C-alpha positions in Angstrom: 76.4 157.6 79.5 75.2 158.5 76.0 77.3 157.4 73.0 76.6 158.9 69.6 78.1 156.9 66.7 78.3 158.8 63.4 78.9 157.5 59.9 80.6 160.3 58.2 80.6 158.8 54.7 78.3 160.6 52.3 79.8 159.1 49.1 76.9 157.6 47.0 78.7 156.7 43.8 78.3 154.1 42.5 75.8 153.5 45.4 75.5 154.4 49.1 77.1 152.1 51.6 75.3 151.0 54.8 77.6 151.7 57.8 78.0 148.1 58.9 81.0 148.7 61.1 78.9 150.8 63.5 76.5 148.0 64.0 79.4 145.9 65.3 80.6 148.8 67.5 77.1 149.2 69.0 77.0 145.5 69.5 80.2 145.7 71.7 78.6 148.2 74.1 76.6 146.9 77.0 73.4 148.3 78.6 75.3 150.9 80.6 75.4 153.0 77.5 72.6 154.7 75.7 73.8 154.2 72.1 72.6 156.0 69.0 73.8 155.4 65.4 73.3 158.2 62.9 74.3 158.5 59.2 75.1 161.8 57.6 73.3 160.6 54.5 70.0 160.8 56.5 70.3 164.5 57.2 69.0 167.0 54.6 70.6 170.0 56.2 73.4 171.0 58.6 70.8 172.4 60.9 69.0 169.1 61.3 72.2 167.4 62.2 73.1 170.0 64.8 69.6 169.9 66.3 69.9 166.1 66.7 73.3 166.5 68.4 71.9 169.1 70.9 68.8 167.0 71.6 70.8 163.7 72.2 73.5 165.5 74.2 76.1 162.8 73.9 78.9 162.2 76.4 81.0 160.6 73.6 80.8 160.9 69.9 82.4 158.2 67.8 83.1 159.3 64.3 83.6 156.6 61.7 85.9 157.7 58.8 85.6 155.3 55.9 86.6 157.3 52.8 89.7 159.5 52.7 89.1 160.8 49.2 87.4 159.7 46.0 90.6 157.9 44.7 90.3 159.6 41.3 93.6 161.0 40.0 91.8 163.1 37.3 89.1 164.7 39.4 90.6 164.2 42.9 88.6 165.3 45.9 89.7 165.0 49.5 87.0 164.6 52.1 89.0 166.1 54.9 87.2 169.5 54.8 83.9 167.7 55.3 85.2 165.9 58.3 86.6 169.1 59.8 83.2 170.7 59.4 81.6 167.7 61.2 84.0 168.1 64.1 83.0 171.8 64.4 79.4 170.8 64.5 79.9 168.3 67.2 82.1 170.7 69.3 79.7 173.6 68.9 76.6 171.6 69.8 77.8 169.3 72.6 80.4 168.7 75.3 81.1 165.2 73.9 84.6 163.7 73.8 85.3 162.8 70.2 86.7 159.4 69.3 87.8 158.6 65.7 87.7 155.2 64.1 87.0 153.4 60.8 89.0 152.0 58.0 90.1 155.4 56.6 91.2 156.5 60.0 93.2 153.3 60.5 95.3 154.1 57.4 96.1 157.6 58.6 95.5 157.7 62.4 98.2 160.2 63.4 97.3 162.6 60.5 93.6 162.5 61.2 94.1 163.0 65.0 96.2 166.1 64.2 93.9 167.5 61.5 90.7 166.9 63.3 91.9 167.6 66.9 90.1 164.5 68.3 90.3 163.4 71.9 90.9 159.7 71.2 91.3 157.4 68.2 90.9 153.7 67.6 92.8 151.9 64.9 91.6 148.6 63.5 88.4 147.1 64.7 86.0 149.4 66.4 84.9 147.0 69.1 87.8 148.3 71.2 85.5 151.3 71.9 84.0 149.2 74.7 87.4 148.8 76.3 88.2 152.5 75.9 84.9 153.6 77.6 85.3 151.1 80.4 88.9 152.4 81.0 87.7 156.0 81.0 84.9 155.2 83.4 87.3 153.4 85.8 90.0 156.2 85.3 92.4 153.5 84.1 95.3 154.1 81.7 93.7 154.1 78.2 97.1 154.1 76.6 97.6 150.5 77.6 94.7 149.4 75.3 96.1 148.2 71.9 95.0 150.4 69.0 94.0 153.4 71.2 95.5 156.8 70.5 95.3 160.0 72.5 96.5 163.5 71.7 99.8 162.6 73.5 100.2 159.0 72.4 101.1 158.6 68.7 102.9 155.2 68.7 100.4 152.6 67.5 100.0 149.0 68.4 98.2 147.1 65.5 96.5 144.0 66.9 93.4 142.2 65.6 90.5 142.3 68.1 90.1 139.0 69.9 87.0 139.6 71.9 83.4 138.7 71.2 82.0 140.1 68.0 78.3 140.9 68.0 76.3 142.8 65.4 73.5 145.1 66.7 71.1 145.7 63.8 68.2 148.0 64.5 65.5 147.7 61.7 63.7 150.7 63.2 66.6 153.1 63.0 66.3 156.1 60.8 69.5 155.3 58.9 68.2 151.8 58.2 65.1 153.4 56.7 67.2 155.6 54.5 69.0 152.6 52.9 65.8 150.6 52.6 64.1 153.5 50.8 67.2 154.4 48.6 68.1 151.2 46.8 67.0 148.8 49.5 70.6 147.5 50.0 71.9 146.5 53.4 75.3 144.9 54.2 76.7 141.7 55.6 80.2 140.5 56.6 81.2 136.8 56.6 84.8 137.1 57.8 87.6 139.4 58.7 91.2 139.5 57.5 92.6 139.1 54.0 95.2 136.4 53.0 96.2 138.2 49.8 99.1 140.7 49.6 98.1 143.0 46.8 100.7 145.7 46.7 98.3 148.7 47.0 95.7 147.3 49.3 95.1 148.2 53.0 92.8 145.4 54.0 95.6 143.2 55.6 96.7 146.3 57.6 93.2 147.1 58.8 91.9 143.6 59.5 95.0 141.5 59.6 96.3 138.9 57.1 94.6 135.9 58.7 91.0 135.1 57.9 88.7 134.9 60.9 85.5 133.3 59.9 82.0 133.8 61.2 79.9 130.7 61.7 77.8 130.2 58.4 74.5 129.7 60.2 75.0 132.9 62.2 75.7 134.7 58.9 72.6 133.3 57.4 70.6 134.3 60.5 71.8 137.8 60.1 71.0 137.8 56.4 67.5 136.6 57.2 67.2 139.4 59.8 68.0 142.0 57.1 65.5 140.4 54.7 62.8 140.4 57.3 63.5 144.1 57.9 62.7 144.9 54.3 66.1 144.7 52.6 65.8 144.0 48.8 69.5 143.2 48.3 72.5 142.3 50.5 76.0 143.3 49.7 78.8 141.2 51.3 81.6 143.6 52.4 84.4 141.0 52.7 87.6 142.0 50.8 87.0 139.0 48.7 84.0 136.7 49.5 85.6 133.8 47.7 89.0 134.1 49.4 87.9 130.8 51.0 85.9 128.7 48.5 85.1 126.3 51.4 83.7 128.9 53.7 81.8 130.8 51.1 80.2 127.6 49.9 79.1 126.8 53.5 77.6 130.3 53.7 75.7 129.8 50.5 74.3 126.5 51.8 73.3 128.2 55.0 71.5 130.9 53.1 69.4 128.2 51.4 68.6 126.5 54.7 67.6 129.8 56.3 65.3 130.8 53.5 67.2 133.8 52.3 65.4 134.7 49.1 66.6 138.2 48.2 69.5 138.7 45.8 73.0 139.4 47.0 76.5 140.2 45.7 80.0 141.1 46.8 83.6 141.4 45.8 85.3 138.3 44.3 88.9 137.5 43.4 89.0 136.2 39.7 90.8 133.0 40.5 89.6 129.7 38.9 86.8 128.4 41.1 85.9 124.8 41.9 83.5 123.1 39.5 80.0 124.5 39.5 81.0 127.0 42.2 79.2 130.0 40.7 76.2 127.9 39.8 75.9 126.9 43.5 76.3 130.5 44.5 73.5 131.5 42.0 71.3 128.8 43.4 71.8 130.5 46.9 70.7 133.9 45.5 74.0 135.4 44.3 73.2 137.8 41.4 76.1 140.3 41.2 79.9 139.5 41.0 82.3 142.4 41.3 85.8 141.2 40.3 88.9 143.1 41.5 90.7 142.4 38.2 92.9 145.5 38.0 94.7 144.6 34.8 94.8 142.0 32.0 98.5 142.3 31.6 100.4 139.5 33.4 103.3 141.8 33.9 101.2 144.4 35.7 99.3 141.7 37.7 102.6 140.3 38.9 103.8 143.8 39.9 100.6 144.4 41.8 101.2 141.0 43.6 97.8 139.8 42.4 97.1 136.1 43.2 96.0 135.3 39.6 96.9 135.7 36.0 94.9 137.1 33.1 93.9 133.6 31.9 92.3 132.9 35.2 90.3 136.1 34.9 88.8 134.9 31.6 88.0 131.5 33.1 86.3 133.0 36.2 84.4 135.5 34.1 83.0 132.8 31.8 82.0 130.5 34.6 80.2 133.4 36.3 78.5 134.4 33.1 77.5 130.8 32.3 75.8 130.8 35.7 73.6 133.7 34.8 75.3 136.3 37.0 75.8 140.0 36.5 79.5 140.9 36.3 81.6 143.9 36.9 85.4 144.3 36.6 87.4 146.9 38.4 90.7 148.1 36.8 93.6 150.0 38.4 95.6 151.6 35.6 99.1 153.2 35.8 100.7 151.0 38.5 104.3 149.7 38.5 105.3 148.4 35.1 102.3 150.0 33.2 103.1 151.3 29.8 101.3 151.7 26.4 101.8 148.0 25.6 100.5 146.6 28.9 97.5 149.0 28.8 96.8 147.9 25.3 96.8 144.2 26.5 94.2 145.2 29.1 92.0 147.1 26.6 92.2 144.4 24.0 91.5 141.7 26.6 88.3 143.4 27.6 86.8 142.5 24.3 86.8 138.9 25.5 84.9 139.8 28.7 81.4 139.9 27.4 78.2 141.2 29.1 79.9 143.1 31.9 80.4 146.6 33.4 84.0 148.0 33.7 85.1 150.5 36.2 88.5 152.2 35.4 90.6 154.1 37.9 93.7 155.9 36.5 96.5 156.1 38.9 96.9 154.0 42.1 96.4 155.7 45.4 99.5 155.3 47.6 98.8 154.2 51.2 101.3 153.6 54.0 101.8 150.0 55.2 101.7 148.7 51.6 104.3 147.3 49.2 103.4 150.1 46.7 104.4 152.7 49.3 107.8 151.1 49.4 108.1 151.0 45.6 107.1 154.7 45.5 109.7 155.5 48.2 112.5 153.7 46.3 111.5 155.4 43.0 111.5 158.9 44.7 107.8 159.4 44.0 107.3 160.1 47.7 109.7 161.2 50.5 110.2 159.3 53.7 107.9 160.7 56.4 105.9 162.8 53.9 102.3 163.5 54.7 100.3 161.6 52.0 96.9 162.2 53.6 96.3 164.7 50.8 95.8 162.3 47.9 99.1 161.0 46.3 99.0 158.6 43.4 101.6 156.3 42.0 102.5 157.2 38.4 104.2 154.8 36.2 107.3 156.1 34.4 106.1 154.2 31.3 102.9 156.2 30.6 101.3 159.4 31.8 97.8 159.8 33.3 96.6 161.8 30.2 97.9 159.1 27.9 96.0 156.4 29.9 92.8 158.4 29.9 93.0 159.0 26.1 93.6 155.3 25.4 90.7 154.2 27.6 88.3 156.9 26.3 89.2 156.1 22.7 88.5 152.4 23.4 85.3 153.1 25.4 83.9 155.2 22.6 81.0 156.4 24.7 79.8 153.0 25.9 77.6 153.2 29.0 79.2 150.1 30.5 82.7 151.8 30.7 82.9 154.0 33.8 86.1 156.0 33.8 87.6 157.6 36.8 85.1 157.6 39.7 82.4 157.4 37.0 80.6 160.2 38.9 79.1 162.1 36.0 77.6 159.0 34.3 76.6 157.2 37.5 75.1 160.4 39.0 73.1 160.9 35.8 71.7 157.4 35.7 71.6 155.6 39.0 69.7 158.0 41.3 66.9 158.2 38.7 66.5 154.4 38.9 66.5 154.5 42.7 63.8 157.2 42.7 61.7 154.9 40.4 61.9 152.1 43.0 64.7 150.0 41.5 66.8 148.2 44.1 70.4 146.8 44.4 73.6 148.2 43.0 72.0 148.8 39.6 75.2 148.8 37.5 73.8 145.8 35.7 71.5 148.2 33.8 74.6 149.7 32.1 75.7 146.3 30.7 75.9 146.2 26.9 
């Protein structure tokens, strides 16, 4: 049987994201299946995508939904119409059964099944596709498989995948060539699961709250494979690479032993690291640190259930800076407890974060299965059972979105290293030009002032 795996994410701001999850899904399928991974970024026209579907003639089409919307309260854009159009293209040009999956789907599985009229869905980790296809081939009851949805079954069992995890990376694939030619950035994962309980975050729901580590030498082998394929930069997709200082240190050591020489980066939690941690990371090739800082007000950080205080942010920043690393901070403004005073604490505190890029998001997207959802429910910002697939943002009673934007814009005063909202206008203007000139990596370091 032929299985077509489609990455439906076309968002390129601040940079395009390699569809790592589909490598793992492909790695779960045995030789009985002829598997093809395609990325919508690699198609210049609807006609070329439709021609590919007709030519491959899949029996099953797995559609990975990563992004639900652009998470920008000011210039909000839902991606649902694009996914609906993709479904029409698949239905019109093939007889394939359509199976939905991906992180975005896992957050709103029932809603996406209804809106996209899919045949099956898989919540959580996509490796369960192998179990679903095996059950369909044997005409077994697919509803017994944890995480599998049908048009009739809408009650969901969330259960971390416990089978073998194997990445299938194809350096000759057209979508690999796209990422190598457009920024040269490929992705890597070192673990699954997140131990933190940030009030707005969906990672624990998608991957579980217990960290499941990959063996460091295997991670390094995969990194070397990406390097040998021509990658110029590796982005580590973990919710927080340093959620375990011990494991991340072992990964760095394995990189050195394996001869990984290209630069890499990832998301970090700004907690106080062990002595010389960032220097050891830099010695192993780390160049870019992206901190999920969210606020510099201890009141707001506590309300967001962040595992650090503002003083720890400054310490982590300085240690990363002293190690010669490029640094970005992401801020979520307007959450519970935000007001003019707490926002001013954040904006004033930024003056002490030198040589960095700052990404500001006004309004915190509300997702089910999060503590923020419960807060919004208690405050009457959402109604029980309401459909929040169309973007809904938490809005603090203490300050309005326009007031937040004005305070941030006044403080930014036109500086290139302050990207407000999705940062689309500024990033679209600058970053693609650098990629076309042959620059590689995330490139936000060129905005640092």
